[in-house]
C-alpha positions, 0 to 999 in steps of 0.5 A: 160573329152573331150572338146566340140567344138561349132562352130559358122556357120552363123550370131550367130544362127547355132551351130554345135556340134562337138566332139569325143563324142557329148553330150547326151540329157536327155530331158523328157517332157509331151505332151497335153495328159499328156503322157511322152516323153524322147529323149531316147525313140527315139533311132535309129531315127534322132530327130528334135525338133522344138520349140518356145514361144507363139509369135513364135508358127506359124512360128515353126508349119510352119517350122516343117511341112516343115521339116516333108514333106521334109523328108516324101514327101508323107505327103504333103497335107494330114491330120495331122494323115495321114501325121504323118503316111507317110513313110520316104524318102528312103536313098541312098546307103542302101542295098536292103531291108534295112530300111531307118532310120527315121527322126522324127519332134517333135513340142515343145511348150515353155510355161514358168512357168505358174500356174496349171489352165493355164497349163490345158487350154493349154493342152485342147487347144492343144488337140483340135487344134492338136488332132493327133500330140503330142506336147511336153510342156515345162512349165519351161526353159528346152528347152532354157536351153538345146539349147538356144532360140530366142524369137518370132521365131522358134528354132531347135535342131537336135539329132542323133540316139544315143540321142546326140545333133548335131546341133542347130538353134536359130532363123528363118533359112535362105536358107544357114542355112536350107540347113545345117540343111537338110544336117546334118539330111541326114548325121545322117541318113547315120550315123545311117544306118552304111553308115558313 
């Protein structure tokens, strides 16, 4: 079995996963509409999971919105429904007419173990507040177990077009960390397009 080298990059919060064969992510969660979502359903796209607990929800939402706009510039200032439909920024170096691999930013609410009636209230609230954007719901510790989590702050997991974990950020990214995150996503887009 090949070993995986997780390299600490910045302040104990950013880990790049480097290996000949990075680990596959088998995560599967429901959203507020009770639709099932799995990482495997997003093959061909770079998937950025932005997650946090209740205390980090506002910061996670702000970071997720910022990331979406960075990769989908025409989404800025649009309604959530229009922003979700915005095209991804073209990737340099592609042959004429070739489609640019997308970057999908997915919000995940880490709710912890809560009773059924509380789950229903959370779903109802999110249906009202995020009617056009599916929010994956972690009613356990799946996200923390898979990627780690800093409480009260946004956390990020970057997954490549083959469903493999390539970068994780636990805590609010500083400027250098944000640059690393953006560069990783761009590199993974190029990899998905066969440019690397």
